N, C-alpha and C positions, 0 to 999 in steps of 0.2 A: 556286475555289482559295483565294481570300482568306478565305472562311468557314472553311475547313479550318485555315488558319494561325491565325486568331483563336481558334478552339476549342482548338487545341493550346496557344497562349499562355495562355488562361484556365485550362485544365486544369493546366498546369504551375504557374501562380501559386497556384491553389487547393491543390494538393498541397504545394507549398513552404510555403504559409501554414499548412496544418494541421500540418506537422511543427514549425513554429515555435511553434504553440499548444501542442503536446504538450511541447516542450522547456521552455516557460515555465509549464507546468501544475502544478508542484510536485514534491515528492519525499519519500519516507519511507525512512529508513535504520534498520535494526535492527542494533545493534552487539553485542548479547548477548541470547540465546545465538547463537553463530555458526551459520551454515547447516551442517547435518550433525552438530551437537553431540549428545552424549548427556546426558540430564537424568534426575534422580532421580524415579522414579514415585511416591514418597511425599511429595514436597515441591512446593509451588507453584513455577512457573517464572517467574523474574524476567526481564522483557523491558525492555532498555534501548534507547531509541529517540530519534530526532530527526526532525522533520517540517517541511517547508515546504509549507503547504497549497495554495499557488497562489492564483490570483485568485478561484476559486469555493469554495474549501474553508473550513470553519469549525472542525471538530473531527475526532477519529479514532474509529473503531470497532475494537476488538480482537477478533479471531476465533481460535478454536482449532478446526481441522478444519471450518471453515465455520459454526460456531455462535458467535453474538455472546456475548462474555464481559464486555465493559465498553465504556463510552462515556468517552472521554478528551478533556479540553479543554486540557491542557497540550501544547505542541508539542515539548517536550524533557523527558525524565525516565525514570522506570521505571513499569512496570505489572506486574500479576501475572496469570498464568493458573493456575487451580486445578490440582492434581496431575493428571497425564495417565496413563492406563492404559498398561501396558507395550505397546510397539509404536511404529510410525512415526506422526508427527503433523505438521501444518502450522500454523504460527502466523503470522497476518497482522495488519497495521495498515493500515486503509483510511481515506483522507480522505473526509469527507462534508460536504455543504452544511448550512446551518442547518435545512433540512427533512429531514435524515437521508438524503439521496440520495447514493449513492457518486459521486465525481467520476472514478473510474477510476485514481486515483493510490493506489498501495499498495506496501508492502514486506512480504515474506514470508521465513520461514526454515523449513526442514524439520529436525525433531529426532527423535531416538529416545529413548523413555522406557524405562528399565530399573529 
């Protein structure tokens, strides 16, 4: 019976600890374009962002539909995605380590290009 209680306490502590790690792990906010925005298919898409890379992060990778577009070392600013073909697209900024390994912290917006 005591082992069962100890396991429950340890599991609860681990789960609680992992949520604290996730909360302290950083954040990426894309302020423009807004999620659901319509963008011009003939113009580059300006992405305004701010990032807190967390303890393991070093820089950002910019993606359009899962394809890497740029590597960004500024934690706040603007970046550009080349013109997007008409249709729906997903733009993401992902925090990466110095070794270019994603930390799991990212911000994404969905846009429609017309």
